[in-house]
N, C-alpha and C positions, 0 to 999 in steps of 0.2 A: 303725504300728511296729512293730515284730516282736519278737515275743515271744519274747518279752519274758522270763511271769512266773517270775521264778526257778522257773518251770514247769519240769520237766525229765520226760521221759518216763515215766510211770508204765505201761509196754507192757502190753496187754489190757484195761486200765479203762476204761469210761465215755468223758468227752471227753477226759480226760488220756493218752489212749491216743497219741495224736499229739502231738508237739512244735510246740505252735501258734504261729501270727504273725500276726500283725495287716495288719500291709502289704504282706504278699507278693500278686503277681498271681494270680490265680484259676486254679484249676488247670483243665486241659482236662476237660472232659464224658469218662465211661469210654467208650470206642470211638473218638478221632478227638478232631482241634484242633477248638477253639470256631469254629462259622460265624457270619456276620452272623445278627443277630436277624428274626426274623421278625414278621407280625403280632403285638400282643399275643394270651396265650392267657390261658384262666381262670385259672391259675396264676401269672400275671406281676406281681411283686410283692413285699411282705415279710410273712411269716406268722411271726406272734409270740407267743410264749405261754408259761406257767411250767411248769417240768418239776418236779415236787414229788419233794420228798427228806425222808427225816425230820429235823425239826426246821426247814425252811425251805422253797426253792424257787430255781431256777436260771432267770431267762428264755434263752430259746432262741430263735433269730432264724433262720427261712429265708430266702433270696431265690432266685426263679425267675427265668429267663430265656429266653421261647422262642426256639429256632432257627430257620434256615430249613429243615431236616431235619424239623421238625415235634416234634421230641425238647424235653426243657429241661435246661438248664443250671442246677444248683444248687449253692447254698454253704451252709453253716450255723455261725453266730455264737453265742459263750455270751460276752459280754461278761464275765463274775465269774468266768470261768475263761481269762479273753483267750483265747479259740479265736475264730479268725476265717476266713473265705474256705477252710474246713476243706470238701473235695468231696463232695457229697452225689448217689448217683444216682436219678432220677427217673422214677418209674412209673407211669401213669395209664391206667384202665380204668373210662370212664365216669364214676361219681364216687367210686371206689375210689381213692387216692392214697398211693403204696407209696414213703417213702425212707430211703433205706440209707446209713450213711457206713462205708465199709470202713474208714478208719484209725480210728475210734472204737468199732467191733464193733456201731453201734447203728443199731436200726430206729425207722420211726414206720410204722403202716398207720393209716389214717385215710378218712373217710367227707364229701365236701363238703354241708357245710347251711347254713342260713339263707342261703338265696340264694346260694351261693357264696360267702359272706364269711367263713366258718368251715371248719376242719377239727378233725374231731372223732374221736379216735381212741384210738392206744395205743403207747405209747414201749417200746421192750423192746430189754433187752441180755441179756448173761450174768448169770444171779441176780435180776436186777429187770424187771419190769415194773409200769406204771402208766398209768393214763388220765390222758391229754392234749388239750387243745384250743389250737388256734391260730386266732387273729383274721386276717383280711386287710387289708393297707394298701398303698394306691397306691405304685409309685416315684415319689417325691417329684419335681415338677420346678425344675430348676434354679433358682434364683434370680437374676435379675438382678446382677451384682458390686455393692454398697454401699459408701460412702466409711466406709474405716477411721476412726474418730475416733483423734485425733491423743494419746497418753496423756500425762499430766503427768508426764513424764521423758522422757530422750534417750534415743533405740536408735542403736543403731550396727553396721552386719553387720561383721565382721572373720576373720580370717585366722590362725594361729597353729600351732605346731608345726612337724613336718618336720623335726625331727633323726635323730640314727640309729635311737632307738626310737620317738619317737611319728610317728604319719602326719600327715600337713598337712590342717590341721583347718579347718572354716568356722563360724560360729557369729551371736549378737548377744549384745552387750555393751548390757545397760540400767543407766542412771544415774538415782539421784534427781534432782530440780529439788536446785541450793544448790550452794553452791561444794564442799563435802566437805572432807577425805578420808571417804570413805566405809568400813563394815564391807562386804566383798565375799566372793561363796560361786563356786563353778565347781557346777552340779546333772552330775550323773553317771548315767545313764539305767540300767534294769532289764536284762536278758539278750535279749540278740538284737539287731536292727538297726534303731534308732530315731531319728526326726528329734529337731531341737532342744527340740523342743514334748514331743515323747514322746506323739505325737497316737495314736487311736485310735477308729474311730468317734465322730467329733465331740467328743471326751474329748482333752482338752490338760494332762495334769496337769501337766508341768515347765512350759507357758508358764503356766497360771492360777499355779500358785508362783513364776514370775519377776516376774507380775505384781504379785502381793500385796505379795511383799518390794520390789520397788522403789519400791512407794508409800509404803511407811511407813521408807524409809533404807536399804535394804540393794542395795548392785549385784548384778548378779546376769551371770553369762557360762554360757548355754549351747549348745550345738553338736550337730551332726548328727556322729550314728555313724560310724565308718570302713562305707564302703558305700552311704550312702545320700547322699540330698538333694547337699550340695557335699562331702560325706565321702569323696571318691575313687571307686575303681571298686569292685562287690565282689567280693572276696577270702575266702580260711578264716575262720571266725569264729574272733577271739579270745579267749583266754582271760581270765580275771579277771584275771590276773597279770601278761599281756601289756598290757590296758588301761590300768595304772597308770600308765604312761607318757604316756598321753592325757590324764589328770587332772590329773600333774605340768606338763604342757605348758599347760594350763587358768591354774595356781597362778602359772605363770613368765610369762604373761600379765599376770596380772591386777598382778604384783610391778613390770612397767613401764608402769602407768597409773595418773597422778597422782590419780585420782578415786578410784584405792582407796587405803584403809589399810596399808599394809603390815605392819602388828602385826595386823590383824584380817581375814585371809584363811583362808576355810576351805572343806569339801566338803561337799554335800550329795548324799547317795548313795540311791537307790530301789534295793530287790531286791539283784540281783547288785551293781549301783553302791552300794552300802552297804559293801558288804564290797570292793570297789576303793578305796572312799574309805580304808578301814581300813586296807587294807594300804598305801595310800599314806602313811599317818599312821605306820607302823612303818618309813619309809624314812627315810633323809637330806633336811635341808630338808623337813619336816614341813608339813601345814597348821596354823593357828594353833587349829581345832578341826573336827571333824565329825558332821554329825548323819547319823544311818544311818536309813533308814526302810524298815521289814520286811528286813533284811540277814539271812544266813542265818546261823545259829550252829552247827546239825548238820553235821556230815562230809558229803559228797554222797549217800554211799550211804545213811545214817541219814535225809535229807531227801527221798529218792524215797519208801524204804519209808514213813515217817513220813504221806506223803502219801496214799498207794496206800492204807494201812490205814485212815485217817481217811474217803475218799471212801467206801469198802469199806462202812463202820460204818452210815454215812449213809445209805446204799442198803440198811442192813438184811441185809447176808450176816456170817452167822453167825459166830462164833469159827472153825472148824475151817476154814471158806473161806479167812478172812482168813490163816490160818498160812499154808496151801497155797500160797496165792498168793503172798505174801511169800516161802515156800521156791523157788519157781520164780525168783522177781523177782533172789533173791539167787544164785541159781545161773547165773544172766546175767552179774550183775556177777563173778562166780569166774570164770569163764572169760573174761570181758575182761580181769579183775586176772592171770592167769596166762601169758596167752597174748598176748604181744607182736606175733607175727607176726598183721598187719590180716587180710588172705586166709584164714589158717585160723583166727583168732576171728570172722569173719562167717558162713562156712561152719557152727561148730558152735553160734552163735545163733541162726543161722536153722534150724537142726534142732530147735532147743530150742523155739523159737518157734511152729516146726508142729509139736510134738508136744504143745503144752500142751492141757488142757482144752478152751480157746476156740480152736481150731487157725484157723491164720491162712494166707491162699494165699498161693503161695509168692513172688510178686513184692513182697504187703506186708511177707513176713519180710526178704527180703532187704532190704529200703530200711530197714528199722529197723536192722537189722543193721548198714548201714553207717554209719546215724546215730551208733550209739550205740558204734563203732568211732572215731569221729575223734578227732583231737589233744582237743579241747575237750571232748569227753564223757568222753574220760579222764582229761583233769587235772579236773574236776569228779567224776567218783567218787571221786578219792584225795583231794579240796579238801577241808580242817578250817578252818574261818573263824576258829577260836579259836587255833591255833597260832600264830600271830606277836604276837596281842595285847598280850603282856608287854612288846612293845615301844613301845607307843604310850602317850604320854605325854600327851599335849594334851588338852583336854575333850573328853568325849563324850558328844553326847543318842542314846540309844537309843527310838525310837519302831516303835509295832507296832499292828495294829489286832486287836480280839479277834474279830473279826468275816472275818479272812484265814487262807482254808481254805489256802494253799498254804505260806504260812511261819508256820506254828503262835503266836502269840504266847507264851505261855507256854516251852516248849522250848525254841526259838530264843534268846529275849530273857535266860532261862538261861543257858544257854551262853556266851553271849555276855558275859554280867556277870562270870560264870566266868573269864574268858580276861582281862578288864581287872580284876580285884579288885586289883591292884595299883596302879591308876590313881585317885587319889581326886578326880579332876573329872566322874564318869561318870553321868548322869542317865538312867534308865531309866521312862518311860511306855507304859501300855496302855490306848488311846484307845478307849473302849466303840463298838462297833456299826460301825467303818472298817473296809475289806477291803482287798486286798492294792494293789488302785489308789487306796488312800488316799482311797475314795470313802466318803462318811458314809451310811446307811441311806439307801434312796430318798425315804420318806417327809419327808424333811430336804432332797433335790433343788429346786431351784426351777422354776417354771414358765414353759416361754417357749413364745410363740405354742402356749398350750394345750395342751402337753407337757412332762414331767418331762426337766429337763437335767441329767447328771451332770457332777457337779462335785467340786472338792478341798474335802476336810473341812475348814471354817472353823475348826475346835476347834485340827485339826493345823499349818493356816495360820499360826495366832496362837501356839502351843506353839511351832513353829521362832523367828517372828518374836522374840517374848520371850525364848528362851533363848538366840539370838546378842545380842540389845542387853544382857544383860545379862552377857556377857563383856567387855563394857567394853574401853578400851583397855587393853594390856598394860602391865604393870607396869614400871617402869626398874629 
């Protein structure tokens, strides 16, 4: 799952400094391509621990693999921030281990303890320093493939779309047991390139939601995004507006299926997918309803600045520093906005990034500048999610979690609700303790094989199901 979090680059920040992806191939270690693994070294495996921030903590997960050169290849995951496979430079001298994530501007220096099963040290980044301990666990041995239990509903691998605007897409259509027809939905994923299950680190939110709804009488179509799985060859990442055609193609597929009730066809979108669903609802042949999960309500520029400000304040940054960083970020946006020539904009943004209080090396600054001047990112900065909501006439359920650190519930729900004020069929709910990935608090996760397993919030699942069921057949 490539993240995907409607999380956009908050350059110069903690782990938001890079635009994270969750299913991209690991980047080569600094200095050359990844070579075959050698015999396991003392750091091989996973190292996990909590990074304390005011008001809570973030689980960080490092993975190290010893190469034939004797060096280590390292990556960093932060599941709650949807950071995955971020490159880490690893240096070991005796019992001291230094880890540096250039894209995040973050460093950890620790000492092996507890017989080599712990790394105890300090996490440091611009303006923040905190003690942190990591515990070691071996890379799990892949178990033999087990037989998958047949679900109590029908599954069908399908293809659809491929018209003038939509790509040819592939997905899974699940149909409840019984004669039907059933209310039916298309699932639309968050930002980035994701498979049909939205899979990230063993957590498959779209797959889990599809299973829950299908078992309870709602047919579901979920599909691979363009450029992953059976979604065709990778290409330039499309904008939210361009993805509307894919959602519409999914609805068209459902309209031609006898198992789906043509009067009760809806879109369920997560993150950016929620905005795609709302855009589709403002077009001809709209869905009968929309469920928007953690959709953005603020314009792109404001969303990035809010994410940045929230994260900095959680890290204890004083107001003056927050204001200064926001001013520099706004200066980058202004350059991009007033400089349509990409080559010139990249040079100007690169120079500004290198002149900041936390200077960036030339290669990193150039890469960031290139990413920030893509058509997709330019579109995002100017995108106002509320602009066309006055044209949305179908019922809408807006859901967000109070623990969402990327699309804050209060500000974004308020903006969407305001844009939909003429629509009398809007329901707005905030779910306590639910994060951007729609996971509940870790204490509510099921324990599988002795380990907590991330799961889609049961409260969110049932809220979605009940609301869709309440729509009932369309009135004649």
